[in-house]
Structures are given as structure tokens and as C-alpha cells.
DSSP file (Angstrom, degrees, kcal/mol; ACC not computed):
  #  RESIDUE AA STRUCTURE BP1 BP2  ACC     N-H-->O    O-->H-N    N-H-->O    O-->H-N    TCO  KAPPA ALPHA  PHI   PSI    X-CA   Y-CA   Z-CA
    1    1 A M              0   0    0      0, 0.0     2,-0.5     0, 0.0    28,-0.2   0.000 360.0 360.0 360.0 141.2  -19.6   42.6  -73.4
    2    2 A I  B     -A   28   0A   0     26,-2.9    26,-2.4     1,-0.2    57,-0.1  -0.975 360.0-161.6-116.8 118.5  -16.4   40.8  -74.6
    3    3 A H        -     0   0    0     -2,-0.5    23,-0.3    24,-0.2    -1,-0.2   0.930  11.9-169.6 -66.5 -48.0  -16.2   37.2  -73.4
    4    4 A R  S    S+     0   0    0     23,-0.1    39,-0.2     1,-0.1    -1,-0.1   0.435  70.8  60.4  70.3   6.4  -12.4   37.0  -73.9
    5    5 A D        +     0   0    0     37,-0.2     2,-0.5    18,-0.1     5,-0.1  -0.106  60.5 157.1-150.7  45.9  -12.2   33.2  -73.5
    6    6 A V        +     0   0    0     40,-0.1     2,-0.3     3,-0.1    37,-0.1  -0.637  22.3 135.3 -75.1 121.7  -14.3   31.6  -76.2
    7    7 A K    >   -     0   0    0     -2,-0.5     3,-1.9     1,-0.1     4,-0.3  -0.948  69.7 -87.2-157.2 169.3  -13.1   28.1  -76.7
    8    8 A A  G >  S+     0   0    0     -2,-0.3     3,-1.6     1,-0.3    -1,-0.1   0.863 122.7  57.8 -52.7 -41.4  -14.5   24.6  -77.1
    9    9 A G  G 3  S+     0   0    0      1,-0.3    -1,-0.3    -3,-0.0    -3,-0.1   0.667 105.6  50.8 -67.8 -15.0  -14.6   24.0  -73.4
   10   10 A N  G <  S+     0   0    0     -3,-1.9    12,-3.2    -5,-0.1     2,-0.6   0.318  89.3  89.4-103.0   5.9  -16.8   27.1  -72.9
   11   11 A I  E <   -B   21   0B   0     -3,-1.6     2,-0.3    -4,-0.3    10,-0.2  -0.926  62.0-168.4-104.9 117.1  -19.4   26.2  -75.5
   12   12 A L  E     -B   20   0B   0      8,-3.2     8,-3.1    -2,-0.6     2,-0.4  -0.797   9.2-151.7-108.3 145.4  -22.2   24.1  -73.9
   13   13 A L  E     -B   19   0B   0     -2,-0.3     6,-0.2     6,-0.2     2,-0.1  -0.945   8.6-149.4-116.1 135.1  -24.9   22.2  -75.8
   14   14 A N    >   -     0   0    0      4,-2.1     3,-2.1    -2,-0.4     6,-0.0  -0.366  41.6 -87.0 -90.8-178.4  -28.4   21.4  -74.3
   15   15 A K  T 3  S+     0   0    0      1,-0.3    -1,-0.1     2,-0.1    -2,-0.0   0.731 128.7  55.3 -62.4 -22.8  -30.4   18.4  -75.1
   16   16 A K  T 3  S-     0   0    0      2,-0.1    -1,-0.3     1,-0.0    -3,-0.0   0.415 119.9-108.0 -90.4   3.3  -32.0   20.1  -78.1
   17   17 A G    <   +     0   0    0     -3,-2.1     2,-0.3     1,-0.3    -2,-0.1   0.571  69.1 147.3  84.0   9.8  -28.5   20.8  -79.5
   18   18 A M        -     0   0    0      1,-0.0    -4,-2.1     0, 0.0     2,-0.3  -0.624  44.7-128.7 -81.4 136.4  -28.7   24.5  -78.8
   19   19 A A  E     -B   13   0B   0     -2,-0.3     2,-0.4    -6,-0.2    -6,-0.2  -0.666  24.3-174.0 -87.5 138.4  -25.3   26.1  -78.0
   20   20 A K  E     -B   12   0B   0     -8,-3.1    -8,-3.2    -2,-0.3     2,-0.5  -0.961  21.3-130.1-125.7 145.0  -24.8   28.3  -75.0
   21   21 A L  E     -B   11   0B   0     -2,-0.4     2,-0.2   -10,-0.2   -10,-0.2  -0.850  32.6-178.5 -98.6 129.2  -21.7   30.2  -74.1
   22   22 A G        +     0   0    0    -12,-3.2   -12,-0.0    -2,-0.5   -13,-0.0  -0.656  42.4  52.8-120.7 176.5  -20.4   29.7  -70.5
   23   23 A D        +     0   0    0     -2,-0.2     3,-0.4     1,-0.1    -1,-0.2   0.997  42.5 173.4  61.7  76.4  -17.6   30.9  -68.2
   24   24 A F    >   +     0   0    0      1,-0.2     3,-1.4    -3,-0.1    -1,-0.1   0.053  38.1 123.6 -95.7  24.5  -17.8   34.7  -68.2
   25   25 A G  T 3  S+     0   0    0      1,-0.3    -1,-0.2   -20,-0.1    -2,-0.1   0.774  82.4  30.1 -60.5 -29.9  -15.1   34.9  -65.5
   26   26 A I  T 3  S+     0   0    0     -3,-0.4    -1,-0.3   -23,-0.3    -2,-0.1   0.156  89.5 133.0-114.8  19.5  -12.8   37.1  -67.5
   27   27 A A    <   -     0   0    0     -3,-1.4     2,-0.3   -22,-0.1   -24,-0.2  -0.242  37.6-160.1 -64.0 156.7  -15.4   38.9  -69.6
   28   28 A A  B     -A    2   0A   0    -26,-2.4   -26,-2.9     9,-0.0     2,-0.4  -0.972  13.9-143.7-140.3 154.5  -15.2   42.7  -69.9
   29   29 A L        -     0   0    0     -2,-0.3     2,-0.5   -28,-0.2     0, 0.0  -0.915  27.8-117.5-113.0 146.9  -17.3   45.7  -70.7
   30   30 A L        -     0   0    0     -2,-0.4     3,-0.1     5,-0.1     2,-0.1  -0.707  33.8-128.9 -79.3 130.4  -16.0   48.7  -72.6
   31   31 A K    >   -     0   0    0     -2,-0.5     3,-2.6     1,-0.1     2,-0.1  -0.372  40.1 -75.6 -74.4 159.1  -16.3   51.7  -70.4
   32   32 A Q  T 3  S+     0   0    0      1,-0.3    -1,-0.1    -2,-0.1     3,-0.1  -0.343 123.5  13.1 -57.5 128.8  -18.0   54.9  -71.6
   33   33 A G  T 3  S+     0   0    0      1,-0.3     2,-0.6    -3,-0.1    -1,-0.3   0.255  97.9 120.4  86.2 -11.2  -15.6   56.6  -74.1
   34   34 A E    <   -     0   0    0     -3,-2.6    -1,-0.3     1,-0.2     3,-0.1  -0.768  38.5-177.1 -87.1 122.0  -13.4   53.5  -74.3
   35   35 A E        +     0   0    0     -2,-0.6     2,-0.3     1,-0.2    -1,-0.2   0.841  63.2   9.0 -88.1 -34.8  -13.2   52.3  -77.9
   36   36 A K        -     0   0    0     22,-0.1     2,-0.2    23,-0.0    -1,-0.2  -0.990  62.9-128.3-148.0 151.5  -11.0   49.2  -77.4
   37   37 A K  B     -C   57   0C   0     20,-3.2    20,-2.2    -2,-0.3    -7,-0.0  -0.664  13.8-172.5 -92.7 157.4   -9.4   46.9  -74.8
   38   38 A R        +     0   0    0     -2,-0.2     2,-0.1    18,-0.2    -1,-0.1   0.374  41.9 119.8-129.8  -0.8   -5.7   46.1  -74.8
   39   39 A T        -     0   0    0     18,-0.1     2,-0.9     1,-0.1    -2,-0.1  -0.425  58.0-136.4 -70.7 140.7   -5.3   43.5  -72.1
   40   40 A Q        +     0   0    0     -2,-0.1     2,-0.3    14,-0.0    -1,-0.1  -0.849  47.6 139.0 -99.7 104.4   -4.0   40.1  -73.2
   41   41 A I        +     0   0    0     -2,-0.9     2,-0.3     2,-0.1    10,-0.0  -0.987  25.2  57.9-146.1 149.3   -6.1   37.5  -71.4
   42   42 A G  S    S-     0   0    0     -2,-0.3   -37,-0.2   -37,-0.1     5,-0.1  -0.786  92.4 -28.3 125.7-168.7   -7.7   34.2  -72.2
   43   43 A S    >   -     0   0    0     -2,-0.3     3,-2.2   -39,-0.2     4,-0.5  -0.732  54.2-140.2 -86.5 118.8   -6.5   30.8  -73.5
   44   44 A P  G >  S+     0   0    0      0, 0.0     3,-1.1     0, 0.0    -1,-0.1   0.816  98.5  53.4 -51.8 -40.1   -3.3   31.3  -75.6
   45   45 A F  G 3  S+     0   0    0      1,-0.2    22,-0.1    21,-0.1    -2,-0.0   0.655 114.3  43.5 -72.9 -12.9   -4.1   28.7  -78.3
   46   46 A W  G <  S+     0   0    0     -3,-2.2    18,-0.8    19,-0.1    -1,-0.2   0.303  84.3 126.6-112.0   6.4   -7.5   30.4  -78.9
   47   47 A M    <   -     0   0    0     -3,-1.1    -5,-0.1    -4,-0.5    16,-0.1  -0.367  59.4-119.7 -68.8 144.1   -6.3   34.1  -78.8
   48   48 A S    >>  -     0   0    0      1,-0.1     4,-2.1    14,-0.1     3,-0.5  -0.373  24.6-108.5 -76.0 158.5   -7.2   36.2  -81.8
   49   49 A P  H 3> S+     0   0    0      0, 0.0     4,-2.6     0, 0.0     6,-0.3   0.857 118.4  61.9 -54.4 -36.2   -4.6   37.9  -83.9
   50   50 A E  H 34>S+     0   0    0      1,-0.2     5,-2.4     2,-0.2     4,-0.2   0.895 107.7  42.8 -56.7 -42.9   -5.6   41.2  -82.4
   51   51 A L  H X45S+     0   0    0     -3,-0.5     3,-1.2     3,-0.2    -1,-0.2   0.927 112.9  51.2 -71.4 -45.6   -4.5   40.0  -79.0
   52   52 A I  H 3<5S+     0   0    0     -4,-2.1    -2,-0.2     1,-0.3    -1,-0.2   0.890 112.8  46.8 -59.7 -40.6   -1.3   38.3  -80.1
   53   53 A L  T 3<5S-     0   0    0     -4,-2.6    -1,-0.3    -5,-0.2    -2,-0.2   0.464 113.9-117.3 -82.0  -0.8   -0.2   41.4  -81.9
   54   54 A G  T < 5 +     0   0    0     -3,-1.2    -3,-0.2    -4,-0.2     2,-0.2   0.736  65.2 145.6  72.8  21.6   -1.0   43.7  -79.0
   55   55 A E      < -     0   0    0     -5,-2.4    -1,-0.2    -6,-0.3     2,-0.1  -0.497  55.6 -96.6 -85.6 159.2   -3.7   45.6  -80.9
   56   56 A G        -     0   0    0     -2,-0.2     2,-0.3    -3,-0.1   -18,-0.2  -0.383  43.0-166.5 -70.5 155.8   -6.8   46.9  -79.3
   57   57 A Y  B     -C   37   0C   0    -20,-2.2   -20,-3.2    -2,-0.1     2,-0.2  -0.972  11.0-172.9-142.6 156.2  -10.0   44.9  -79.6
   58   58 A D    >   -     0   0    0     -2,-0.3     3,-1.8   -22,-0.2   -22,-0.1  -0.552  57.2 -62.2-130.5-161.7  -13.7   45.3  -79.0
   59   59 A Q  T 3  S+     0   0    0      1,-0.3   -56,-0.1    -2,-0.2   -23,-0.0   0.601 128.7  63.4 -66.5  -8.7  -16.8   43.0  -79.0
   60   60 A K  T 3  S+     0   0    0    -58,-0.0    -1,-0.3     2,-0.0     3,-0.1   0.224  73.1 143.7 -96.6  13.3  -16.1   42.3  -82.7
   61   61 A V    <   -     0   0    0     -3,-1.8     2,-0.1     1,-0.1    -4,-0.1  -0.227  56.4-105.2 -57.6 141.0  -12.8   40.6  -81.9
   62   62 A A        -     0   0    0      1,-0.1     2,-0.6   -15,-0.0    -1,-0.1  -0.376  21.9-133.1 -72.0 143.9  -12.1   37.6  -84.2
   63   63 A L        -     0   0    0     -3,-0.1     2,-0.5    -2,-0.1   -16,-0.1  -0.872  23.8-161.0 -93.5 123.0  -12.4   34.1  -82.9
   64   64 A T        -     0   0    0    -18,-0.8   -16,-0.0    -2,-0.6    -2,-0.0  -0.922   6.5-145.6-112.5 128.8   -9.4   32.1  -83.9
   65   65 A L        -     0   0    0     -2,-0.5   -19,-0.1     1,-0.1   -58,-0.0  -0.736  27.2-110.1 -89.9 138.2   -9.4   28.3  -83.9
   66   66 A P        -     0   0    0      0, 0.0   -20,-0.1     0, 0.0    -1,-0.1  -0.324  31.3-112.1 -68.0 149.6   -6.2   26.5  -83.0
   67   67 A L        -     0   0    0    -22,-0.1   -22,-0.0     1,-0.1     0, 0.0  -0.527  35.6-105.4 -75.2 144.8   -4.4   24.6  -85.7
   68   68 A P        -     0   0    0      0, 0.0    -1,-0.1     0, 0.0     3,-0.1  -0.344  47.0 -90.0 -65.3 154.7   -4.2   20.8  -85.4
   69   69 A P        -     0   0    0      0, 0.0     3,-0.1     0, 0.0     0, 0.0  -0.281  51.4 -97.1 -61.3 152.1   -0.9   19.4  -84.2
   70   70 A P        -     0   0    0      0, 0.0     2,-0.2     0, 0.0    -3,-0.0  -0.313  44.8 -95.8 -67.6 155.7    1.5   18.6  -87.0
   71   71 A L        -     0   0    0     -3,-0.1     2,-0.6     1,-0.0     3,-0.0  -0.502  33.2-136.9 -71.2 139.6    1.7   15.0  -88.2
   72   72 A S    >>  -     0   0    0     -2,-0.2     3,-0.9     1,-0.1     4,-0.7  -0.878   3.9-153.8 -99.8 124.5    4.4   13.0  -86.7
   73   73 A T  T 34 S+     0   0    0     -2,-0.6    -1,-0.1     1,-0.2     3,-0.1   0.734  92.7  64.0 -70.1 -20.7    6.3   10.9  -89.2
   74   74 A S  T 34 S+     0   0    0      1,-0.2    -1,-0.2    -3,-0.0    -3,-0.0   0.759 114.0  30.9 -73.2 -23.3    7.2    8.4  -86.4
   75   75 A H  T <4 S+     0   0    0     -3,-0.9    -1,-0.2     2,-0.1    -2,-0.2   0.365 108.5  80.0-114.3   0.0    3.5    7.5  -85.9
   76   76 A S  S  < S-     0   0    0     -4,-0.7     3,-0.1    -3,-0.1     2,-0.0  -0.821  83.1-108.4-110.8 146.7    2.1    8.0  -89.4
   77   77 A P        -     0   0    0      0, 0.0    -2,-0.1     0, 0.0     2,-0.0  -0.376  54.3 -82.8 -65.4 155.6    2.3    5.6  -92.3
   78   78 A S        -     0   0    0      1,-0.1    -5,-0.0     2,-0.0     0, 0.0  -0.344  32.8-160.4 -61.3 136.4    4.6    6.8  -95.1
   79   79 A L        +     0   0    0     -3,-0.1     2,-0.2    -2,-0.0    -1,-0.1   0.378  62.6  96.6 -99.4   1.5    3.0    9.3  -97.5
   80   80 A T              0   0    0      1,-0.1    -2,-0.0     0, 0.0     0, 0.0  -0.593 360.0 360.0 -90.4 155.4    5.6    8.7 -100.2
   81   81 A L              0   0    0     -2,-0.2    -1,-0.1     0, 0.0    -3,-0.0   0.388 360.0 360.0 -97.8 360.0    5.1    6.3 -103.1
């Protein structure tokens, strides 16, 4: 099974701190004889390089974490000496 939308909002923690993966609404199974999926689906900021480049992917698809927003110089103290 390929979840296809792993992101912070879909990772749930129970009272013991165990992580559970939720929201399998766009999950997919590889059909018999099918080696890779090619559909681009999921949350854009969390898409793996394979999806962005239009390459095929399987259950081993990379999880990519979004980059933090760039620092804004108008709201940050000066970093120069």
C-alpha cells in the first residue's frame, strides 16, 4: 500500500506517544504486474522528488519534509555586525 499523503496532519499520537498514520483516502495499491504508480496526488509541499519529477514510484517512495519559510528581513533583527 502507498499512502500518498504522509504529512504532519496525518500523523496521530496516542496517549502513550505511539505514532499512527491516518487518512488513507488517496492511498493506492500496486496492481498485479504493475511496478510503479505515476499519478501526481497528495499535498504539494510534502511531495517526494519522484512525484515532482513525474517519475514512477512504489511503496518505497521518499518522504520529503517541506523547507521552512525564508527569513524575512523586515521582521528579523539584523544579522550583520
